[in-house]
PLY file of the C-alpha trace (Angstrom):
ply
format ascii 1.0
element vertex 410
property float x
property float y
property float z
element edge 409
property int vertex1
property int vertex2
end_header
32.22 77.34 20.35
34.11 75.41 17.39
31.52 72.22 17.03
32.90 68.87 17.72
33.21 66.09 15.44
30.56 62.92 16.60
32.70 60.45 17.94
35.05 62.21 19.21
36.08 62.69 23.21
34.23 64.77 24.40
34.96 66.92 27.65
31.93 65.65 30.34
30.80 69.44 29.58
26.93 69.39 28.33
27.92 72.41 25.67
30.27 69.87 24.28
28.46 66.68 24.52
26.72 66.85 20.69
26.89 69.24 17.44
25.04 72.18 16.55
24.23 71.84 13.15
22.01 73.50 10.64
18.85 71.54 9.50
19.05 69.54 6.17
16.47 69.78 3.47
14.98 66.24 3.77
14.92 63.64 6.20
13.69 60.13 6.21
12.26 60.52 10.14
11.42 64.47 11.46
10.86 64.62 15.24
9.39 67.30 16.46
9.84 67.53 20.48
13.57 67.87 21.79
12.62 66.63 25.19
13.29 63.24 26.75
10.28 61.55 24.86
11.65 63.25 21.21
15.20 62.16 22.49
14.41 58.70 23.50
11.99 57.97 20.46
15.17 59.34 18.53
17.80 57.04 19.90
15.42 53.67 19.07
14.67 54.52 15.81
18.40 54.58 15.62
19.56 51.90 18.16
16.26 49.16 17.03
15.43 50.02 13.45
18.73 51.51 12.26
16.98 54.78 11.03
19.79 57.60 11.58
18.89 60.19 8.39
16.55 61.92 11.15
16.55 65.50 13.13
15.22 66.28 15.77
13.45 69.69 16.20
13.31 71.80 19.34
12.15 75.25 19.40
13.81 76.41 22.22
16.60 74.34 23.48
17.19 71.05 24.35
15.06 69.52 27.31
14.14 73.15 28.04
10.90 72.22 28.39
8.88 69.81 30.99
11.70 67.77 30.79
13.81 70.43 32.83
11.08 70.76 35.27
9.75 67.81 36.76
10.13 66.77 39.81
12.35 63.21 38.51
10.11 60.23 40.00
10.24 57.11 38.31
8.01 53.93 39.13
5.68 51.60 37.56
3.09 50.66 40.41
0.14 51.99 38.23
-3.34 50.02 38.67
-4.26 49.13 34.88
-2.77 46.72 33.24
-1.94 49.04 29.82
-0.47 51.31 32.28
1.76 48.85 34.50
2.88 47.16 31.43
4.17 50.33 29.96
5.57 52.04 32.89
7.27 48.47 34.02
8.84 48.12 30.45
10.24 51.74 30.94
11.71 50.90 34.63
13.27 47.68 33.49
15.21 50.22 30.70
15.86 52.76 33.46
17.77 50.01 35.23
20.34 49.34 32.12
20.15 52.95 30.36
23.37 54.15 32.76
24.81 51.46 31.65
23.50 51.61 27.87
24.22 55.35 27.34
27.53 54.95 29.24
26.60 57.83 30.77
26.03 59.12 34.65
21.72 59.31 35.16
21.91 59.33 38.67
19.74 56.56 38.55
18.87 56.34 42.34
16.51 53.03 43.22
15.83 54.53 46.77
11.65 53.48 46.64
8.54 55.02 46.17
5.80 55.39 48.79
2.14 56.27 48.16
0.63 57.51 51.72
-2.95 56.41 52.49
-5.26 58.19 54.60
-8.44 56.91 54.84
-9.93 54.03 54.78
-10.75 53.99 51.61
-7.40 54.72 50.43
-6.56 51.92 52.60
-8.45 49.47 50.57
-7.37 51.30 47.08
-4.01 51.23 47.88
-4.04 47.03 49.21
-6.34 46.66 45.86
-3.34 48.28 43.53
-0.51 46.27 45.33
-2.31 42.91 44.35
-2.88 44.48 41.15
0.91 45.12 40.93
2.13 41.75 41.89
-0.57 40.03 39.21
1.56 42.14 37.01
5.06 40.86 38.05
5.56 44.69 39.77
6.98 44.78 43.01
4.87 46.16 45.45
3.65 45.30 49.21
1.50 47.37 51.95
3.15 48.79 54.74
1.13 49.64 57.90
2.09 53.16 59.96
5.15 50.91 61.89
6.39 49.90 58.38
6.09 53.42 57.08
7.86 54.70 59.84
10.40 52.69 60.12
11.46 52.68 55.83
11.16 57.02 56.65
11.59 58.19 59.81
10.83 61.67 59.62
7.33 61.16 58.47
4.66 62.19 60.90
2.45 58.94 61.55
1.03 60.29 64.66
-3.06 59.74 64.64
-3.60 63.43 65.55
-3.12 65.41 62.88
-5.55 66.66 60.07
-4.39 63.58 57.56
-3.61 60.77 59.67
-1.21 58.29 57.97
-3.21 54.57 57.93
-0.87 52.88 55.62
0.88 53.49 52.20
2.19 51.38 49.11
5.97 50.56 48.79
7.82 50.06 45.75
11.40 49.39 46.05
12.39 49.70 42.76
11.42 52.85 42.07
13.01 56.23 42.66
14.35 58.97 41.10
17.10 60.01 37.87
18.90 63.67 37.51
16.77 64.88 33.95
19.17 66.67 32.39
21.62 64.24 32.37
18.85 61.71 31.07
18.69 63.86 28.61
22.11 64.73 27.70
22.87 61.01 27.74
20.24 60.67 24.79
21.59 63.27 23.12
25.39 62.45 23.04
24.49 59.16 21.72
22.26 60.48 18.89
25.28 62.95 18.04
27.20 60.24 17.65
24.93 57.92 15.34
24.87 61.01 13.30
21.19 62.56 14.25
20.78 65.98 13.85
19.44 67.46 16.66
18.58 71.10 15.73
17.92 73.64 18.22
16.14 77.26 17.62
14.40 75.65 15.02
10.29 76.57 15.56
7.66 74.26 13.70
4.96 76.52 11.88
3.17 74.21 9.68
3.21 70.90 8.14
3.58 70.20 3.81
1.03 67.71 2.71
0.13 66.09 -0.41
-3.83 65.17 0.28
-4.42 63.18 3.20
-0.35 62.58 3.22
1.96 64.50 5.78
5.29 65.04 3.41
7.28 67.60 5.27
7.26 70.13 7.90
7.82 74.02 8.28
9.92 75.81 10.63
11.36 79.29 11.32
14.46 77.69 9.42
13.01 76.55 6.44
10.81 73.95 5.16
12.26 70.37 6.13
11.00 67.67 3.58
10.34 64.29 5.66
8.99 60.65 4.66
7.33 60.62 8.54
7.21 63.59 11.35
7.00 62.42 15.04
5.04 64.73 17.25
6.06 64.75 20.57
5.98 68.32 21.86
4.12 67.71 25.09
0.81 70.28 25.32
1.83 72.07 22.09
1.18 68.69 19.95
-2.90 70.54 20.38
-1.37 73.58 18.75
0.57 71.66 15.96
-2.29 69.50 14.62
-4.93 72.11 14.99
-3.29 73.62 12.38
-3.97 70.47 10.51
-7.38 70.61 11.35
-7.04 67.74 13.74
-8.21 68.14 17.12
-6.68 66.23 19.90
-8.12 65.66 23.46
-5.99 67.14 26.09
-5.37 69.97 27.92
-2.83 72.25 29.16
-2.48 73.08 32.52
0.88 74.66 35.04
2.00 72.27 37.38
4.66 73.67 39.94
7.46 72.61 41.59
9.81 73.81 43.76
13.21 73.33 45.62
14.51 74.38 48.90
17.73 75.06 50.27
21.08 72.34 50.48
20.53 70.40 53.67
22.23 67.03 55.10
20.95 63.66 53.19
17.68 63.40 55.80
14.84 61.89 53.24
15.58 58.46 52.46
12.64 57.85 50.18
10.35 59.52 47.71
6.91 60.01 49.79
3.61 61.30 47.88
0.64 61.94 49.49
-3.26 62.38 47.23
-5.57 63.85 49.98
-2.92 66.73 50.75
-1.25 66.56 47.85
2.31 67.05 47.67
5.27 64.47 46.87
8.80 64.94 48.52
12.07 63.24 47.43
15.47 64.40 48.57
17.91 65.49 45.01
21.71 64.21 45.21
23.32 67.64 46.00
20.76 67.72 49.21
17.94 69.99 48.59
14.49 69.01 48.87
12.38 68.72 45.69
8.59 69.02 46.17
5.33 69.03 43.97
1.91 69.82 43.85
-1.19 69.48 41.67
-2.29 71.07 38.85
-3.44 74.12 38.70
-7.36 74.16 37.48
-7.19 76.42 35.05
-5.63 76.01 31.62
-2.37 77.50 30.28
0.78 77.36 28.64
2.48 79.59 31.08
5.24 77.52 33.19
4.49 79.36 36.58
1.35 79.19 38.51
-0.77 80.38 41.27
1.02 81.34 44.39
-2.44 79.56 46.46
-1.39 75.94 45.15
2.09 76.55 46.15
0.37 77.34 49.68
-1.87 74.24 50.51
1.73 72.37 49.16
4.13 73.81 51.53
0.86 73.31 54.30
0.71 69.39 53.66
4.67 69.28 53.19
5.20 70.87 57.20
1.98 68.24 58.00
3.93 65.51 56.88
7.49 66.59 57.79
7.49 69.10 60.58
11.12 68.96 60.42
10.58 70.71 57.50
9.28 74.07 58.31
12.47 76.15 58.95
13.52 75.17 55.41
14.36 78.08 52.94
12.69 77.66 49.50
15.08 78.85 47.20
13.26 78.73 44.00
9.53 77.97 41.97
9.26 77.07 38.90
6.43 75.68 36.57
5.59 73.16 33.31
3.05 72.50 31.23
1.30 69.43 31.52
-0.93 68.04 29.12
-3.93 65.80 30.50
-6.77 63.87 28.52
-9.80 62.94 29.78
-9.11 59.57 30.71
-5.74 60.48 32.43
-3.93 58.60 29.91
-1.03 59.26 27.41
-1.74 59.16 23.83
0.70 57.84 21.57
0.26 56.17 17.47
-0.93 56.73 14.48
-2.98 59.44 13.13
-5.96 60.53 10.26
-2.78 61.47 8.50
-0.45 59.14 6.89
3.00 60.05 7.80
2.22 61.76 11.14
2.74 60.36 14.37
0.96 61.92 17.83
2.77 60.94 21.44
1.17 63.42 24.13
-1.07 63.46 26.66
1.29 61.84 29.42
-0.24 64.59 32.02
2.17 64.14 35.14
3.42 60.52 34.00
5.49 61.73 31.62
8.90 61.49 32.74
9.58 57.74 34.13
7.76 56.49 31.11
10.66 58.39 28.92
12.71 55.18 27.74
9.85 53.02 27.50
8.08 55.79 25.42
11.20 55.86 23.22
10.95 52.38 22.86
7.26 52.04 21.70
7.02 55.23 19.56
10.01 54.11 17.90
8.49 51.11 16.91
4.99 52.73 15.90
6.72 55.08 13.18
9.59 52.53 11.85
6.55 49.50 11.45
3.49 51.85 10.52
1.70 50.12 13.62
1.66 50.49 17.37
3.59 48.55 19.76
1.70 45.89 21.24
2.18 47.77 25.09
1.35 51.09 23.11
-1.57 49.54 21.11
-4.34 50.27 24.03
-3.22 53.98 24.10
-4.34 54.57 20.75
-5.88 58.31 19.63
-9.05 56.18 18.41
-10.41 54.84 22.47
-11.65 58.00 23.05
-14.19 56.97 19.85
-14.58 53.33 20.56
-14.76 53.92 24.36
-11.52 51.47 25.24
-10.45 54.33 28.01
-7.72 53.46 30.74
-9.12 55.78 33.64
-6.30 56.33 35.81
-7.85 59.28 37.68
-6.48 58.26 41.31
-6.12 54.84 40.32
-2.78 55.28 41.24
-2.53 57.37 43.92
-0.59 60.69 42.98
0.11 60.30 39.45
3.46 61.70 39.31
0 1
1 2
2 3
3 4
4 5
5 6
6 7
7 8
8 9
9 10
10 11
11 12
12 13
13 14
14 15
15 16
16 17
17 18
18 19
19 20
20 21
21 22
22 23
23 24
24 25
25 26
26 27
27 28
28 29
29 30
30 31
31 32
32 33
33 34
34 35
35 36
36 37
37 38
38 39
39 40
40 41
41 42
42 43
43 44
44 45
45 46
46 47
47 48
48 49
49 50
50 51
51 52
52 53
53 54
54 55
55 56
56 57
57 58
58 59
59 60
60 61
61 62
62 63
63 64
64 65
65 66
66 67
67 68
68 69
69 70
70 71
71 72
72 73
73 74
74 75
75 76
76 77
77 78
78 79
79 80
80 81
81 82
82 83
83 84
84 85
85 86
86 87
87 88
88 89
89 90
90 91
91 92
92 93
93 94
94 95
95 96
96 97
97 98
98 99
99 100
100 101
101 102
102 103
103 104
104 105
105 106
106 107
107 108
108 109
109 110
110 111
111 112
112 113
113 114
114 115
115 116
116 117
117 118
118 119
119 120
120 121
121 122
122 123
123 124
124 125
125 126
126 127
127 128
128 129
129 130
130 131
131 132
132 133
133 134
134 135
135 136
136 137
137 138
138 139
139 140
140 141
141 142
142 143
143 144
144 145
145 146
146 147
147 148
148 149
149 150
150 151
151 152
152 153
153 154
154 155
155 156
156 157
157 158
158 159
159 160
160 161
161 162
162 163
163 164
164 165
165 166
166 167
167 168
168 169
169 170
170 171
171 172
172 173
173 174
174 175
175 176
176 177
177 178
178 179
179 180
180 181
181 182
182 183
183 184
184 185
185 186
186 187
187 188
188 189
189 190
190 191
191 192
192 193
193 194
194 195
195 196
196 197
197 198
198 199
199 200
200 201
201 202
202 203
203 204
204 205
205 206
206 207
207 208
208 209
209 210
210 211
211 212
212 213
213 214
214 215
215 216
216 217
217 218
218 219
219 220
220 221
221 222
222 223
223 224
224 225
225 226
226 227
227 228
228 229
229 230
230 231
231 232
232 233
233 234
234 235
235 236
236 237
237 238
238 239
239 240
240 241
241 242
242 243
243 244
244 245
245 246
246 247
247 248
248 249
249 250
250 251
251 252
252 253
253 254
254 255
255 256
256 257
257 258
258 259
259 260
260 261
261 262
262 263
263 264
264 265
265 266
266 267
267 268
268 269
269 270
270 271
271 272
272 273
273 274
274 275
275 276
276 277
277 278
278 279
279 280
280 281
281 282
282 283
283 284
284 285
285 286
286 287
287 288
288 289
289 290
290 291
291 292
292 293
293 294
294 295
295 296
296 297
297 298
298 299
299 300
300 301
301 302
302 303
303 304
304 305
305 306
306 307
307 308
308 309
309 310
310 311
311 312
312 313
313 314
314 315
315 316
316 317
317 318
318 319
319 320
320 321
321 322
322 323
323 324
324 325
325 326
326 327
327 328
328 329
329 330
330 331
331 332
332 333
333 334
334 335
335 336
336 337
337 338
338 339
339 340
340 341
341 342
342 343
343 344
344 345
345 346
346 347
347 348
348 349
349 350
350 351
351 352
352 353
353 354
354 355
355 356
356 357
357 358
358 359
359 360
360 361
361 362
362 363
363 364
364 365
365 366
366 367
367 368
368 369
369 370
370 371
371 372
372 373
373 374
374 375
375 376
376 377
377 378
378 379
379 380
380 381
381 382
382 383
383 384
384 385
385 386
386 387
387 388
388 389
389 390
390 391
391 392
392 393
393 394
394 395
395 396
396 397
397 398
398 399
399 400
400 401
401 402
402 403
403 404
404 405
405 406
406 407
407 408
408 409
């Protein structure tokens, strides 16, 4: 296919939204990882900071990793101030992103409901709602009757294994079409003159002392004024080549979709106790996710017993789905830190910046990450919203422990 000129009128087809250039010998900034976070970071570097002599390097195809493998949930109702600040900033950007990128992202603010199945979960949920309100985030606690009113197909009877005692509710939360988000960012970047280089795996770094001056790739060496890592779980592999050990572990995370159904599920329902989350995509398929597989792996598939538990939980909460057919299952690679919060900021190496450790919460943070990580790279210091997520918190002890604090962390 003949490459298209940036800025030309392009047919609405993903193959024609951007050029496929060869890498240049050098750039001001090189971003490693062509997923949502890498693309968003490049976009805000160009938009907010005027940096366009830049390349996004992706070892496969753009958004072919976790960006295309997640369950698309967007919310900001996290417990701790640090998490709530970053995710709420992201949600506010989501609310204007479709117009900004001039691309249909199918962003649907249908609300997200986190169920409580025990008295302790009720207490924790009420605490989180109060914390959200103090941070200016829309949140309320629903009793079972209100839960049923919002989601009539949900089983709220009291004679099931995990009865629904209530739920948190964030009306502004919702879902978006992950592929379209990536294509929207990529099209905008191409028109800004940023190089999106696919099939270009980074295999090492060029360094002078403790300064990173470039990357080694399967398509040749590339010099760079600054290098930013946004490669999810594989960020630790790249950092290991420099002797930099990052406190993340990589696990498979599975999801599945059903056959197409009539619109029956009006919102997003998440349950930590039975560990399943369910939404209905725009075309009609049910999108279901589960907890992470316990073992470490970079594989994009998981164990059957996890899917079995996930389906048992989904059928208990939604009996009408018992006869729905599953069309496909898949897995992503989630990078998890000891405190279940991300790492974003500077590293001990000058000119090297890192963004990883998002676990199961990366998609919803995409524009907020791009905004803050771009600021960090451009100014060589963290944005106030990502300053608490620096790597050195694991030596200072200033952790942001989101384990279970936000319900299911998806």
